[in-house]
C-alpha positions as CSV (number, residue, x, y, z in Angstrom):
1,M,19.9,8.5,-27.2
2,A,20.7,5.1,-25.6
3,T,20.9,2.0,-27.7
4,R,17.5,0.1,-27.5
5,R,17.0,-3.6,-27.6
6,K,13.7,-5.4,-28.2
7,T,12.1,-6.2,-24.8
8,T,11.3,-9.8,-23.9
9,S,8.6,-8.7,-21.4
10,T,4.9,-8.8,-22.1
11,R,3.6,-5.2,-22.3
12,T,0.0,-3.8,-22.6
13,S,-0.9,-1.6,-25.5
14,A,-1.4,1.2,-23.1
15,S,2.2,1.0,-21.9
16,R,3.4,0.9,-25.4
17,T,1.7,4.1,-26.3
18,A,2.3,6.0,-23.0
19,K,4.8,8.7,-22.6
20,P,8.3,7.1,-22.1
21,I,9.6,7.0,-18.6
22,R,12.9,8.9,-18.4
23,T,15.4,6.9,-16.3
24,G,18.8,7.7,-15.0
25,V,21.6,6.1,-12.9
26,V,24.0,7.4,-10.2
27,G,27.1,5.3,-9.9
28,L,28.3,3.4,-12.9
29,G,29.8,0.4,-11.1
30,M,26.7,-1.6,-10.1
31,G,24.8,0.9,-12.1
32,R,25.8,-0.8,-15.3
33,A,23.4,-3.6,-14.3
34,H,20.5,-1.1,-14.0
35,L,21.4,0.6,-17.4
36,N,21.5,-2.8,-19.0
37,Q,18.0,-3.5,-17.8
38,Y,16.6,0.0,-18.5
39,R,17.7,-0.1,-22.2
40,T,15.7,-3.4,-22.8
41,I,12.4,-2.0,-21.4
42,E,9.8,-0.8,-23.8
43,G,8.4,2.6,-22.8
44,A,11.7,3.6,-21.1
45,T,14.6,5.8,-22.1
46,I,18.0,6.3,-20.5
47,A,18.0,10.1,-20.1
48,A,21.0,10.8,-17.8
49,I,23.9,9.1,-16.0
50,C,26.1,10.3,-13.2
51,D,29.5,9.3,-11.8
52,V,32.4,11.2,-10.1
53,D,34.9,9.3,-12.3
54,E,35.0,11.2,-15.5
55,K,36.8,8.3,-17.3
56,R,33.9,5.8,-16.2
57,L,31.3,8.3,-17.2
58,A,32.9,8.7,-20.6
59,A,33.0,5.1,-21.2
60,A,29.4,4.5,-20.3
61,A,28.3,7.5,-22.5
62,K,30.0,5.7,-25.4
63,E,28.6,2.3,-24.6
64,Y,25.1,3.5,-24.2
65,D,25.3,6.2,-27.0
66,L,24.5,9.1,-24.8
67,P,25.1,12.8,-25.7
68,D,27.2,15.1,-23.4
69,S,24.1,16.9,-22.2
70,T,23.1,13.9,-20.3
71,L,26.3,13.2,-18.5
72,F,26.9,14.5,-14.9
73,T,29.6,14.3,-12.3
74,D,27.3,16.0,-9.7
75,S,24.1,14.2,-8.6
76,D,22.3,17.3,-7.4
77,A,22.7,18.9,-10.8
78,M,21.4,15.8,-12.5
79,F,18.4,15.6,-10.1
80,A,17.6,19.3,-10.8
81,S,18.0,19.0,-14.5
82,G,14.5,18.2,-15.3
83,L,15.6,15.2,-17.5
84,L,14.4,12.4,-15.2
85,D,11.3,10.7,-13.9
86,V,13.2,7.8,-12.2
87,V,16.7,7.3,-10.9
88,S,18.6,4.3,-9.7
89,I,21.1,5.0,-6.8
90,A,23.9,2.4,-7.4
91,T,26.6,4.0,-5.2
92,P,28.5,2.7,-2.1
93,N,26.2,2.0,0.8
94,F,27.0,5.2,2.8
95,L,25.6,7.3,-0.1
96,H,22.3,5.6,-0.4
97,H,20.5,7.5,2.3
98,P,21.5,11.1,1.3
99,L,21.2,10.6,-2.4
100,T,17.8,9.0,-2.1
101,L,16.6,11.8,0.1
102,A,17.9,14.4,-2.4
103,A,16.3,12.6,-5.4
104,L,13.0,12.3,-3.6
105,D,13.2,16.0,-2.8
106,A,13.6,16.7,-6.5
107,G,10.4,14.8,-7.2
108,L,11.9,11.6,-8.6
109,H,11.0,8.0,-8.1
110,V,14.0,6.1,-6.6
111,L,15.2,2.5,-7.2
112,C,18.0,2.0,-4.6
113,E,20.7,-0.6,-4.7
114,K,20.8,-2.9,-1.6
115,P,21.0,-2.4,1.3
116,L,18.6,0.4,1.6
117,A,20.8,2.2,4.1
118,L,23.5,1.9,6.7
119,N,20.8,1.2,9.4
120,A,17.1,1.2,10.1
121,R,17.0,4.8,11.3
122,Q,18.2,6.0,7.9
123,A,15.9,3.5,6.1
124,Q,12.9,4.8,8.0
125,E,13.7,8.4,6.9
126,M,13.9,7.2,3.3
127,V,10.6,5.3,3.4
128,S,8.8,8.1,5.3
129,K,10.0,10.8,2.8
130,A,8.8,8.7,-0.2
131,K,5.4,8.6,1.4
132,R,5.3,12.3,2.0
133,K,6.5,13.1,-1.5
134,R,4.1,10.5,-3.0
135,R,7.0,8.9,-4.9
136,K,7.9,5.3,-5.3
137,L,10.8,3.9,-3.5
138,G,12.1,0.4,-4.6
139,L,15.0,-1.8,-3.7
140,H,17.3,-3.8,-6.0
141,F,16.4,-7.2,-4.5
142,N,17.2,-8.8,-7.9
143,H,17.9,-12.4,-6.5
144,R,14.2,-12.8,-5.5
145,M,13.2,-11.9,-9.2
146,T,15.0,-14.8,-10.7
147,P,12.8,-17.5,-12.5
148,A,13.9,-20.1,-9.8
149,A,13.0,-17.8,-6.9
150,R,9.8,-16.6,-8.3
151,A,8.7,-20.3,-9.0
152,L,9.5,-21.4,-5.5
153,A,7.7,-18.4,-4.1
154,A,4.6,-19.1,-6.2
155,Y,4.6,-22.6,-5.0
156,C,4.9,-21.5,-1.3
157,H,2.3,-18.8,-1.7
158,A,-0.3,-21.3,-3.2
159,G,-0.1,-23.2,0.0
160,D,1.3,-26.4,-1.5
161,L,3.7,-26.7,1.5
162,G,1.0,-26.2,4.0
163,R,1.8,-24.0,7.1
164,M,5.4,-23.1,6.7
165,Y,7.0,-23.3,10.1
166,H,10.9,-23.2,9.5
167,A,13.3,-22.0,6.9
168,R,17.0,-22.5,6.6
169,I,19.2,-20.3,4.3
170,S,23.0,-20.3,3.9
171,W,25.3,-18.5,1.5
172,H,28.9,-19.5,1.8
173,R,32.0,-18.5,-0.1
174,R,35.3,-20.3,0.4
175,R,37.2,-17.2,-0.3
176,G,35.4,-14.1,-1.5
177,I,36.1,-11.0,0.5
178,P,35.4,-8.1,-2.0
179,G,37.4,-5.0,-2.7
180,G,41.1,-4.1,-2.5
181,P,43.1,-2.1,0.0
182,G,41.1,0.9,1.5
183,S,37.9,-0.4,0.1
184,W,34.7,0.9,1.6
185,F,33.5,-2.7,1.9
186,Y,35.8,-3.2,5.0
187,D,34.8,0.1,6.8
188,S,31.7,-0.2,8.9
189,K,31.1,3.5,8.7
190,R,30.8,3.4,5.0
191,S,29.5,-0.2,4.4
192,G,27.2,-0.5,7.4
193,G,28.6,-4.1,7.9
194,G,30.2,-7.1,6.1
195,C,28.9,-10.3,4.7
196,L,25.5,-10.0,6.3
197,I,24.7,-6.6,4.8
198,D,26.3,-7.5,1.4
199,L,25.1,-11.2,0.7
200,G,22.8,-11.8,3.7
201,V,20.3,-9.2,2.5
202,H,19.7,-11.1,-0.6
203,A,19.5,-14.5,1.2
204,L,17.1,-13.2,3.9
205,D,15.0,-11.3,1.4
206,T,14.5,-14.3,-0.9
207,V,13.4,-16.6,2.0
208,L,11.2,-13.9,3.6
209,Y,9.5,-13.3,0.2
210,C,8.8,-17.0,-0.1
211,L,7.3,-17.0,3.4
212,G,5.2,-13.9,2.5
213,Y,7.2,-11.4,4.5
214,P,5.7,-12.4,7.9
215,K,6.0,-10.3,11.1
216,V,9.5,-10.6,12.6
217,I,9.5,-11.0,16.4
218,S,13.1,-11.3,17.6
219,V,16.6,-12.0,16.5
220,S,19.6,-13.7,18.0
221,G,23.0,-13.4,16.0
222,Q,26.7,-13.7,16.1
223,T,29.3,-12.2,13.8
224,Q,32.9,-13.2,13.3
225,N,36.0,-11.7,11.6
226,M,38.3,-14.7,10.9
227,F,40.0,-14.1,7.6
228,G,40.3,-10.3,7.2
229,K,43.9,-10.2,8.4
230,R,44.8,-13.3,6.4
231,D,43.0,-12.5,3.1
232,K,43.4,-8.8,3.1
233,P,46.6,-8.0,5.1
234,D,46.9,-4.5,3.7
235,S,43.5,-3.4,4.8
236,T,41.9,-2.5,8.1
237,M,38.7,-4.6,8.1
238,D,36.3,-3.9,11.0
239,V,33.3,-5.9,9.7
240,E,32.2,-9.5,9.7
241,D,33.2,-12.3,7.3
242,F,30.9,-14.9,8.9
243,V,27.5,-14.5,10.5
244,T,24.9,-16.7,12.0
245,A,21.4,-15.7,13.1
246,Y,18.2,-17.3,14.4
247,I,15.0,-15.3,13.7
248,R,11.7,-15.8,15.3
249,L,8.6,-15.0,13.3
250,A,4.9,-14.7,14.1
251,E,2.9,-17.9,15.0
252,G,6.1,-19.7,16.0
253,A,7.9,-19.8,12.7
254,T,11.7,-19.5,12.5
255,I,14.6,-18.9,10.1
256,A,18.1,-20.1,10.6
257,L,20.8,-18.0,8.7
258,E,24.5,-18.6,7.8
259,V,26.5,-16.3,5.6
260,S,30.2,-16.1,4.9
261,W,32.6,-14.1,2.7
262,A,35.2,-16.6,3.6
263,S,35.1,-20.1,5.3
264,H,36.4,-23.6,4.9
265,H,33.5,-24.6,2.8
266,E,33.3,-27.5,0.2
267,H,32.3,-25.2,-2.7
268,P,33.9,-22.0,-3.9
269,E,30.3,-20.6,-3.7
270,Q,27.0,-22.3,-2.5
271,V,23.6,-21.1,-1.6
272,V,21.1,-23.4,0.0
273,M,17.5,-22.6,1.0
274,A,15.2,-25.1,2.6
275,I,11.6,-24.4,3.6
276,Y,9.7,-26.8,5.9
277,G,5.9,-26.9,5.9
278,T,3.1,-29.2,7.3
279,E,2.3,-30.7,3.8
280,G,5.9,-30.7,2.3
281,G,9.4,-29.3,2.1
282,A,11.4,-27.6,-0.7
283,V,15.1,-27.1,-1.2
284,R,16.8,-24.9,-3.7
285,R,20.5,-25.2,-4.3
286,T,22.9,-22.9,-6.2
287,E,26.5,-24.1,-6.5
288,N,29.1,-22.0,-8.1
289,Y,26.4,-19.8,-9.7
290,Q,24.5,-22.7,-11.2
291,D,20.9,-23.5,-10.1
292,A,20.1,-27.1,-9.4
293,P,16.4,-28.2,-9.8
294,I,14.3,-27.3,-6.9
295,R,13.5,-30.5,-4.9
296,V,10.1,-30.9,-3.3
297,Y,9.5,-33.6,-0.6
298,R,5.9,-34.6,0.3
299,R,3.8,-37.4,1.8
300,E,1.2,-38.8,-0.8
301,H,-1.2,-41.6,0.1
302,G,1.0,-42.6,2.9
303,N,4.2,-42.7,0.9
304,L,7.2,-40.3,1.0
305,V,7.6,-38.8,-2.4
306,D,10.4,-36.8,-3.9
307,T,9.8,-34.6,-7.0
308,E,11.3,-31.7,-8.8
309,L,9.6,-28.3,-9.2
310,R,9.9,-28.0,-13.0
311,T,7.5,-25.2,-13.7
312,L,9.8,-22.2,-13.9
313,P,8.4,-18.9,-15.3
314,A,9.4,-18.6,-18.9
315,Q,9.8,-14.9,-18.3
316,T,10.0,-12.9,-15.1
317,P,10.3,-9.1,-14.9
318,S,13.5,-7.5,-13.8
319,V,13.4,-5.3,-10.7
320,Q,13.7,-2.3,-13.0
321,Q,10.9,-3.6,-15.3
322,D,8.5,-4.1,-12.2
323,F,9.6,-0.8,-10.7
324,L,8.7,1.2,-13.9
325,D,5.4,-0.7,-14.1
326,A,4.7,0.2,-10.5
327,V,5.3,4.0,-11.4
328,R,2.9,3.7,-14.3
329,E,0.2,1.8,-12.4
330,G,0.4,3.7,-9.1
331,R,1.1,0.6,-7.1
332,E,3.9,-0.5,-4.8
333,P,6.8,-2.3,-6.5
334,I,7.3,-6.0,-5.6
335,C,10.7,-5.1,-4.2
336,S,9.4,-2.3,-2.0
337,G,11.1,0.2,0.3
338,E,9.1,-1.2,3.2
339,H,10.7,-4.6,2.6
340,G,14.2,-2.8,2.6
341,L,13.3,-1.1,5.9
342,M,12.3,-4.4,7.5
343,M,15.6,-5.9,6.3
344,M,17.6,-3.1,7.9
345,R,15.7,-3.7,11.2
346,I,16.7,-7.3,11.2
347,I,20.3,-6.5,10.3
348,D,20.5,-4.0,13.1
349,A,19.1,-6.7,15.5
350,V,21.7,-9.2,14.4
351,Y,24.6,-6.7,15.0
352,S,23.0,-5.7,18.3
353,S,22.6,-9.2,19.5
354,S,26.2,-10.1,18.6
355,R,27.5,-7.2,20.6
356,T,25.4,-7.9,23.6
357,G,25.0,-11.7,23.5
358,K,21.2,-11.2,23.9
359,E,18.1,-11.8,21.8
360,V,16.8,-8.5,20.4
361,R,13.2,-7.7,19.8
362,V,12.4,-6.4,16.3
363,R,10.0,-3.4,15.6
364,S,7.5,-4.6,13.0
């Protein structure tokens, strides 16, 4: 039995008395983050874990106090064990598609790490199968679930910025290409892409969430590989370390995107998101993993006024908490498979535009 901690989430009496949801995780690298969340959630148990690395599996079993009967090195065996209701897929990108399909076929609800798949074709198969099987499919877009992101989204959704017509999002690292020699991060066949599919998915998802996930019309983009040979000389890197994109949305709105794994930037790590509306603008900055106060710029009584958005939710649910609530309540999770599919369509369009030098229409 996994070690349990008192949850900080507000739960209904019905959820406290309902049958516990049995959760599991495949992939115990990023999967540790999922396990750490599951064991805090009231009404959930960690029922099985899986990893091909037996040492990693044994270490996780000891940390989470799990018996041998719940440990698997074969995902199909875990899916067929009857131990689970929900499984997190937290493996390298190229395994998201086949493992998700297998888990859905076994009747499980699936929370997948980002990106949903290597491309939109795979993502569509995953979303379609989840609908056919009447199972929930969610995506680990944990950045949009932070208190700061939820506060800004609530402010935008309330209409306080008026009609939002442009957003600018950048995520820059001075030096941060992940992985070591032979890493799947560098291989497009296993990763699907570089900094765009690694960091850009979070950046784009957060800004699209604030904008209400509007219809995407078209994309222009350009990728660069400038530092792979310099920073990772022992690796063959065929993915981008820098990307720019310009995204056209419905009703004339636009998004400008910049993302880098490595660049001559002023900060080791910086994320800046600015949203412009007819009644105001808002800017959120994160420098070296520290959130600055969200700044809001408005006109009031003929004057230009600068303020801080101080009302941050005291508690926001994790992706895992919301996903389990969605399973119980029969609704779509906040971070849905449909959002993951739209993200893959945008990413595919950026890569296509970079190859062809042309703007690419996006299927909505």
